[in-house]
Structures are given as C-alpha cells and as structure tokens.
C-alpha positions in Angstrom: -31.9 28.7 14.0 -31.8 25.6 16.3 -29.7 23.4 14.0 -26.9 26.0 13.9 -26.2 25.2 17.6 -25.1 21.7 16.6 -22.5 22.7 13.9 -19.6 23.2 16.4 -20.1 19.6 17.6 -20.5 18.3 14.1 -17.2 19.7 12.9 -15.3 19.1 16.1 -16.1 15.4 16.1 -15.5 15.0 12.4 -12.2 16.9 12.2 -10.9 15.0 15.2 -11.8 11.7 13.5 -10.4 12.8 10.2 -7.1 13.7 11.9 -6.8 10.3 13.6 -7.7 8.6 10.3 -5.0 10.6 8.4 -2.3 9.3 10.8 -3.5 5.6 10.7 -4.0 5.5 7.0 -0.7 7.3 6.4 1.1 4.7 8.4 -0.4 1.9 6.2 0.2 3.9 3.0 3.9 4.3 4.0 4.4 0.8 5.3 8.1 0.0 4.7 8.3 2.1 1.6 11.7 3.5 0.9 10.3 6.1 -1.5 11.6 9.3 0.0 9.0 11.5 -1.8 6.2 9.3 -0.4 7.7 9.5 3.1 7.8 13.3 2.8 4.3 13.3 1.5 3.1 11.3 4.5 5.0 13.6 6.9 3.2 16.6 5.4 -0.1 14.9 6.0 0.9 14.4 9.7 1.4 18.1 9.9 -2.0 18.6 8.3 -3.5 16.2 10.8 -2.0 18.3 13.7 -3.5 21.5 12.2 -6.9 19.9 11.7 -6.8 18.7 15.2 -5.9 22.2 16.5 -8.8 23.7 14.5 -11.2 21.0 15.9 -10.1 22.0 19.5 -10.7 25.7 18.7 -14.1 24.9 17.3 -15.0 22.9 20.4 -14.6 26.0 22.6 -17.4 27.7 20.6 -19.8 25.1 22.1 -18.7 25.6 25.7 -20.6 28.1 27.8 -17.5 29.3 29.6 -14.4 28.2 27.7 -12.0 29.4 30.4 -13.5 26.9 32.8 -12.6 23.9 30.6 -9.3 23.1 32.4 -11.2 22.7 35.7 -13.1 19.7 34.3 -9.9 17.7 34.6 -10.5 17.7 38.4 -13.3 15.2 37.8 -11.5 12.9 35.5 -12.2 9.8 37.7 -16.0 10.5 37.5 -16.8 12.2 34.2 -16.4 11.0 30.7 -16.3 14.6 29.5 -13.3 15.2 31.7 -11.6 12.1 30.3 -12.4 13.4 26.8 -10.6 16.7 27.5 -7.6 14.8 29.0 -7.4 12.5 25.9 -7.6 15.5 23.6 -4.5 16.9 25.4 -2.7 13.6 25.1 -3.6 13.2 21.4 -2.4 16.7 20.7 0.9 16.0 22.3 1.2 12.7 20.4 0.6 14.5 17.1 3.1 17.2 18.0 5.7 14.6 18.9 5.0 12.8 15.5 5.5 16.1 13.6 8.7 17.0 15.5 10.2 13.5 15.0 9.4 13.7 11.3 11.5 16.8 11.0 14.7 15.0 12.1 16.9 13.3 9.6 17.4 9.6 9.8 14.6 9.2 12.4 12.6 6.6 10.6 12.3 4.2 13.5 11.3 6.9 15.9 8.7 8.2 13.4 7.2 4.7 13.1 6.8 4.5 16.8 5.3 8.0 17.0 2.7 7.1 14.3 1.7 4.0 16.2 1.4 5.9 19.5 -0.6 8.7 17.9 -2.9 6.2 16.2 -3.5 4.3 19.5 -4.1 7.6 21.3 -6.5 8.5 18.6 -8.6 5.4 18.8 -8.7 5.7 22.6 -9.9 9.3 22.2 -12.7 8.2 19.9 -13.8 5.6 22.4 -13.8 8.2 25.2 -15.7 10.6 23.0 -18.3 7.9 22.3 -18.7 7.2 26.0 -19.7 10.8 26.6 -22.9 10.0 24.7 -23.6 6.7 26.3 -26.4 7.7 28.6 -29.5 6.0 29.9 -31.6 9.0 28.6 -30.5 8.2 25.1 -31.4 4.5 24.3 -30.1 4.7 20.7 -26.7 5.8 22.1 -26.5 3.3 25.0 -24.7 0.7 22.9 -21.7 0.5 20.5 -23.4 2.4 17.7 -21.7 5.7 18.6 -18.2 4.3 18.8 -18.7 2.3 15.6 -20.0 5.4 13.8 -17.0 7.4 15.0 -14.6 4.7 13.7 -16.5 4.7 10.4 -16.0 8.4 9.9 -12.3 8.0 10.8 -11.8 5.3 8.2 -13.8 7.0 5.5 -12.3 10.5 5.9 -8.7 9.2 6.4 -8.8 6.8 3.5 -10.4 9.2 1.0 -8.1 12.1 2.0 -5.0 10.1 1.3 -6.5 9.0 -1.9 -6.7 12.6 -3.0 -3.2 13.3 -1.8 -1.8 10.3 -3.8 -3.7 11.3 -6.9 -2.1 14.7 -6.9 1.5 13.4 -6.7 3.5 14.5 -9.8 5.5 11.3 -9.6 2.4 9.2 -9.7 1.0 7.1 -6.9 2.9 3.8 -6.1 0.5 0.9 -6.8 1.2 -0.5 -3.3 0.0 2.7 -1.7 -3.4 2.6 -3.3 -4.7 -0.5 -1.5 -4.6 0.9 2.0 -6.7 3.9 1.0 -9.4 1.8 -0.5 -9.3 -0.8 2.3 -9.8 1.8 5.0 -12.6 3.5 3.1 -14.4 0.2 2.5 -13.9 -0.7 6.2 -15.5 2.6 7.1 -18.5 1.8 4.9 -18.8 -1.6 6.6 -18.6 0.0 10.1 -21.3 2.5 9.0 -23.6 -0.4 8.0 -23.1 -1.9 11.4 -23.6 1.3 13.4 -26.9 2.4 11.8 -29.0 -0.6 12.8 -27.7 -0.4 16.3 -29.0 3.2 16.7 -32.3 2.9 14.8 -34.6 0.9 17.1 -35.0 3.5 19.8 -34.2 6.6 17.7 -37.6 7.5 16.4 -38.9 7.9 20.0 -36.4 10.6 20.8 -36.8 13.2 18.1 -35.5 16.6 19.2 -38.5 18.3 20.8 -37.0 21.7 20.5 -36.4 22.0 16.7 -38.7 19.3 15.3 -36.6 19.6 12.2 -36.6 15.8 11.6 -39.9 14.1 11.9 -39.6 10.4 12.9 -40.5 9.2 9.4 -37.6 11.1 7.9 -34.9 9.7 10.2 -34.5 6.4 8.3 -34.4 8.2 4.9 -31.9 10.7 6.3 -29.6 7.8 7.3 -30.1 6.3 3.9 -29.0 9.5 2.2 -25.9 9.6 4.5 -25.0 6.0 3.5 -25.7 6.7 -0.2 -23.4 9.7 -0.4 -20.6 8.0 1.5 -21.2 4.8 -0.5 -20.9 6.6 -3.9 -17.7 8.2 -2.7 -16.2 4.8 -1.9 -17.3 3.5 -5.3 -15.5 6.4 -7.1 -12.4 5.8 -4.9 -12.5 2.1 -5.9 -12.8 3.0 -9.6 -9.8 5.4 -9.2 -7.8 2.7 -7.4 -8.7 0.1 -10.1 -7.5 2.5 -12.9 -4.3 3.1 -10.9 -3.5 -0.5 -10.4 -4.1 -1.2 -14.1 -1.5 1.5 -15.0 -4.1 3.9 -16.4 -3.3 6.6 -13.8 -4.7 7.5 -10.4 -6.7 10.6 -11.3 -7.9 13.4 -9.0 -10.9 13.6 -11.4 -12.3 10.6 -9.4 -10.6 10.9 -6.0 -11.6 14.6 -5.4 -15.4 14.0 -6.0 -15.1 10.8 -3.9 -13.7 12.7 -1.0 -16.2 15.5 -1.3 -19.1 13.0 -1.4 -17.8 11.3 1.7 -17.4 14.7 3.5 -20.9 15.7 2.5 -22.3 12.4 3.7 -20.5 12.5 7.0 -21.5 16.1 7.7 -25.1 15.4 6.9 -25.0 12.1 8.9 -23.4 13.8 12.0 -26.0 16.6 11.8 -28.8 14.0 11.8 -27.0 12.3 14.7 -27.4 15.4 16.9 -30.7 16.7 15.7 -32.6 13.4 15.9 -32.3 13.2 19.7 -33.7 15.2 22.6 -31.2 17.3 24.5 -32.5 15.8 27.7 -29.6 14.9 29.8 -27.0 16.4 27.5 
C-alpha cells in the first residue's frame, strides 16, 4: 500500500525529534538539582536518547534507494540541504555519544552540563536543517516556517511527556521542582503546533498526493484537527498529573502514561498526514 512507503520517514523524523527533546527537557528537569538519584535518572534518559537516535538513523536507511551511497552525499554539503542533514545527523550522534560518555565519569557534573547544552544546540540545528530539506518551491505549504515549527512542536511534546512518564515511575517520588519543566515544554509544543498548522493549511489542499489519493482535500483540515485533539488531550492529562504532584497527591503513571501514548498517537498520525497530503513532485 502507498502509505506504507511513508512510515520510515514518519518514524525517522519523530524519533530524532524525541531524542533531541529528551536531552533538552532532561537538562531543564535536572537544573542545579543535587539529587543524585534524579541525576542518574536523567543520565539514563540520555542513554535512551542515544539509542533512539541510533534506531532513527537505521530506519532512515530503509527509505534510501542505495544506503551504501549515503556517505557520498557529503560531497555536496555546500549545495544540498539533504547533504547537510546527513552531516548534522553525524554531528548530533557524536554529541549524544560524548554526553553519554561524560555522564559515566565520576565528578564530571560541569562537563556533563556543557555536553547537554552542546547536544541540545546540535539537535535544534539538526531540526532546522531537516526542515530546510522540505522547503521547496514545488511545495507551497512547506515553503515557510511551518515545517520547522512543526518539528519543534514534536520535539517539545515528545520530550516533555516522556520525562513526565519517567518521573512518575520513580520509586522515590518526583521532586516537585522537576514537574514544571515537563509541563512547560509540553504546553510549548502545543502552542508551536497551533502556530504551524495555519502556516501550512492555505496551500495544502491543492497538493493532495496524486498517487495514493488517501486523503481527499476536505479531510485534511479534519485530519489536522484530530492530530491536535490527541496531542491536546495528552497535554491536559499531563497537566492534571503535574497538578496532583504539586499538591502532594502523587505524580501517577496512571495519568502520565496515557498522556504520553496520546501524544505519540497524535504525532504519528499528524506526521503521516504531513507526508501523504502532498504530491511527491520534486521530492
């Protein structure tokens, strides 16, 4: 089926954005916290981010016609955004590896902070370069800031909700100060989503994928609405969980896990709509 061809790109982009979000939100959750257990927990999430990133890179090879030719694209890094994307993927991978290795050393708190900042900046730069790959004149709905904004939204939503789940599973209980960053990043993601959708909509209906015809023009707005609804409900559940935690009633996985799953479902559906609702012309 035609839509199956889009799944490698869907999961590649989302996993990369989630890995970046995990590092950035982890840095904010940790802050200057001296809680050793919390610091170890964030370090484990940095390892998880590296593994997710590695899986994303492996998935990306599925979409390539000749995976072994991928390194040759670096020869065109001054001319091609796709070449720059591959270069940034390599730099991001190295930054995540450095972060994980620094975290394994004792008394390397300052170095770890610097590594998290570098990895976060590399991640945002990677998302920008990824968005530029889609910025083409043949795709009017993508020839603006909508793609970069949507990628940032996914980063914030997935990173914030993931750390919410991790904190809710702590045996020691989640520090109240650590709950705020998870919720703030998730809400920021929802705001960025609300900004990105109107930017993409004006020209989108004219470029429905002519190969699959899986999404008639009249369904595109409803599809985006379902995407926003699922992610929005996830953020609401995360907010309820955070409110309970801040009131001393416990930060429960019974709320954070469904919140994360709703956000993942919304982001996967939204990204699939993103790819299927455009012609492959020029891609």
